C-alpha positions, -999 to 999 in steps of 0.1 A, spaced: 33 381 243 33 409 218 10 408 186 25 404 153 33 438 136 30 443 96 40 472 78 18 483 51 38 504 22 10 523 -3 12 549 -15 -25 552 -11 -31 533 22 -71 541 17 -75 517 -11 -67 490 18 -86 502 42 -105 470 46 -71 446 44 -58 467 74 -95 464 94 -94 425 85 -59 421 99 -69 441 131 -97 418 141 -75 390 139 -54 404 164 -24 420 142 -9 454 145 -11 475 115 17 501 109 11 521 75 40 542 53 29 557 19 64 560 9 98 542 5 114 569 29 83 566 55 91 528 53 126 534 68 118 559 90 86 529 104 113 506 104 141 527 123 120 524 151 109 488 157 106 458 134 79 441 115 70 403 111 63 412 78 58 437 50 31 444 28 49 462 0 31 482 -33 51 477 -64 38 510 -81 50 538 -62 56 573 -73 93 583 -69 108 550 -57 92 520 -63 87 485 -44 115 468 -60 137 495 -51 126 496 -14 127 457 -12 163 463 -26 172 487 8 150 461 27 173 434 18 206 455 21 202 461 56 214 433 79 178 437 105 151 449 80 161 417 57 149 396 85 107 404 76 92 391 48 80 411 22 47 405 1 39 425 -31 10 440 -39 5 449 -74 -18 455 -102 -1 442 -127 -5 405 -135 28 400 -154 49 364 -154 81 387 -156 68 411 -130 65 384 -108 98 367 -114 113 403 -109 96 402 -77 104 369 -61 140 375 -72 138 411 -49 136 386 -20 95 389 -20 77 361 -3 49 362 -22 33 381 -47 -6 392 -44 -22 413 -79 -51 441 -69 -81 443 -62 -73 423 -35 -94 396 -21 -91 405 15 -100 367 26 -71 356 2 -46 381 14 -54 376 55 -46 342 49 -14 347 30 -1 372 58 -17 348 87 8 318 69 37 340 72 34 352 100 33 313 113 62 310 94 80 341 111 68 331 143 80 294 135 115 302 121 115 324 157 109 295 177 136 274 159 162 307 167 152 304 201 158 271 205 191 267 186 204 294 208 195 275 239 212 246 221 245 262 218 240 274 254 243 240 266 267 227 242 287 251 255 278 250 292 284 209 285 320 211 267 328 236 295 320 207 318 336 184 293 369 212 300 366 208 339 369 171 334 394 169 317 415 190 337 407 167 370 411 130 348 434 120 369 426 133 400 421 118 432 395 139 451 374 129 479 351 150 502 343 138 540 320 151 566 339 156 601 334 118 611 352 106 579 318 99 562 324 96 522 306 121 503 319 123 474 350 105 456 363 104 421 369 73 402 407 72 407 403 82 447 379 46 449 408 30 426 432 44 450 416 39 486 414 -1 471 446 -1 461 466 8 493 434 -8 516 425 23 530 390 37 542 379 71 540 381 80 584 422 66 577 428 98 556 408 121 577 449 129 601 471 111 578 498 130 554 510 96 534 509 62 534 532 33 526 537 0 517 534 -30 492 511 -13 468 536 23 466 535 49 480 502 74 488 503 113 496 472 134 514 468 165 505 442 183 529 424 217 516 403 235 541 379 268 534 386 295 558 354 293 587 340 261 575 349 230 591 321 209 580 338 197 546 374 182 546 385 179 510 418 154 505 436 150 473 454 120 470 483 111 451 505 82 442 542 87 439 553 75 404 523 65 396 514 52 355 499 78 330 465 75 331 432 82 308 443 122 308 478 113 290 455 105 260 440 139 257 470 153 239 457 125 208 425 149 209 399 125 223 374 141 248 375 129 285 354 101 277 369 89 248 403 90 265 389 67 295 375 46 269 408 37 255 429 37 289 411 11 297 414 -8 259 450 -1 266 448 -20 297 433 -51 278 395 -50 293 372 -59 262 341 -30 255 318 -50 283 339 -53 311 348 -13 301 310 -3 303 310 -18 340 338 -3 353 327 33 336 288 27 345 282 35 306 263 8 287 282 -16 263 265 -2 232 277 36 245 313 21 244 308 6 212 295 41 199 332 55 223 348 27 205 337 36 167 346 73 170 383 67 188 391 44 159 382 71 136 398 102 149 431 87 158 430 70 124 434 32 131 418 -1 119 412 -20 155 421 -28 186 454 -33 183 465 -6 161 446 14 195 470 -3 219 501 3 202 489 38 193 486 48 229 516 27 242 540 56 244 518 78 261 505 52 289 542 41 293 549 42 331 573 69 339 609 65 355 617 79 390 642 107 388 
């Protein structure tokens, strides 16, 4: 980890030599600039973690330099501590209005100034850590949204993965439900394309990957199947909310839905609160009525 960097802007930097030495002893990298123009040249090459800025300088004073820093999208990220021999309330107000985080009068007390610098550097490090955590969280949210989008596209798909012996390696919830409904086992699906019986008609689609024979992927499709949870995604529900709302429409209680979905009853309760709020309905009966048209069985053509 690189040491923190402080840029000292003062037309007589030698006067702050003791301060610079004390900062270096604290493991701080110190950069010097004798004017606003020199400071901008330094900032063009590197981004300091803090700027110690003298107010009274010939030509461009500290307030003008600070205004230039605050106007720059990157430079404004570096906090500014003003250094000045003027100890007047109006001057301090002007300094903070210009964007400074602190105001120290000259002659400086070295230990005090170093302590103030250390506080600002620690705050800066904490902000950067928080920004990094937020960026990581945003990435995690993006991944979850992507996973949810994938789930949304496969919510009503009955997919199975078998090994060549017909042993089940993976199956979606709908696939398990269809096998139970038609009374078939995974091994029955290996060489079958269609099942017909009292439960209806079930088509079996086989997928293969060139050069691989260690896995068998199947998709089960029930002919004239009634709409499933995915039909409720058009209401603006998340895939999980769509599943919960679907089972509510099937007359299931929250504890029953929790068992079906492998969740806790409290989790289902929270989903229900958000579903009712999102759809603008007051209770379960209103929810069932609201989803009725979307879940009405399709008629064959």
